[in-house]
C-alpha positions, -999 to +999 in steps of 0.1 A: +015+665+524+028+634+542+022+632+579+017+605+605-018+592+601-038+582+632-058+549+629-093+565+633-085+597+613-095+603+576-123+578+570-135+572+535-171+576+525-182+544+508-207+548+478-224+520+459-217+517+423-245+541+416-227+568+438-252+567+466-240+559+501-245+524+512-260+537+544-269+571+558-273+560+595-249+548+604-230+566+576-211+541+554-175+548+563-143+527+561-111+534+579-083+546+557-066+512+560-097+494+546-100+520+518-065+516+508-068+478+508-099+479+487-081+502+462-051+478+460-075+449+455-092+469+427-127+466+444-133+504+445-128+535+424-113+566+441-137+595+438-120+620+459-088+622+480-076+639+512-044+661+509-026+635+530-005+606+518+008+575+534+041+561+523+057+526+521+094+522+514+086+519+476+054+541+471+032+568+482-006+570+480-030+598+488-057+588+513-091+583+495-118+604+511-147+590+488-147+556+471-173+539+450-177+502+447-171+487+413-199+462+417-233+473+426-246+459+460-284+456+460-297+472+491-319+451+513-356+461+511-364+448+546-344+460+575-335+438+603-356+442+635-332+456+660-335+480+689-314+505+670-338+503+640-368+508+662-353+539+676-344+551+641-379+545+628-393+564+658-367+592+653-351+586+688-380+598+709-406+584+731-438+577+713-458+587+743-442+619+757-415+628+731-386+626+754-353+617+739-337+606+772-333+571+786-349+552+756-362+518+758-386+499+737-420+490+747-445+463+736-479+479+730-496+446+737-474+434+765-457+400+761-474+387+791-508+392+773-496+374+741-479+405+724-451+397+699-418+414+693-427+427+659-424+461+641-462+466+646-462+460+684-430+477+695-423+514+700-397+535+714-405+547+750-386+566+776-380+545+808-405+567+828-433+561+804-423+524+799-424+519+837-457+538+840-474+516+814-459+484+829-477+453+818-508+471+807-521+482+771-520+517+760-558+521+764-557+506+800-532+533+810-547+561+789-517+570+770-517+582+733-492+574+707-474+601+685-473+576+656-486+542+650-458+516+647-452+501+613-427+479+594-403+504+579-385+500+546-347+506+543-356+538+525-378+550+556-347+543+579-324+561+555-347+591+554-350+593+591-312+589+594-308+620+574-324+639+603-293+629+624-261+639+606-229+628+620-207+653+639-181+652+611-187+655+574-157+662+551-162+687+523-156+660+497-186+640+510-212+667+505-220+661+469-231+625+478-250+633+510-283+649+515-284+666+548-291+703+554-258+712+571-236+742+575-199+736+577-176+760+597-159+783+572 
């Protein structure tokens, strides 16, 4: 089938050379344009295709739905310290009350008391709990933590990311992803 292809439609799942996704959260996806470019540059193997083709004046190619890198990319063992990764480590919920709304991050030992911005001192907190705690320590305010903060590995973040599957998963991706999902018939 050849149809007009929208720029954001038909992304390709990108697998490492060992056929594991480069990332689960966010899911490693390339636009169809980037996937076609990588195919033409012989940087990837096509594992699966959509039933949709794009055409040039001289050729036609089916859009890849899954590609694997030809060269293995060694995953980083230590994830970057970012707000998003702190939220992912803490499963997108306040470590004081469990809320998933209006998330911020909180220093257990406040910066004004010498607290550093490190994995072990920063947690996810909803804005209400963060405002309530203010510039005090957890013990001064009488709050309790759901989990102690820790420096996660990339594997920890990948495993946590699997708890939050994206809204769209193409059938051809399911053999390479490990979420418990049901697709519409």
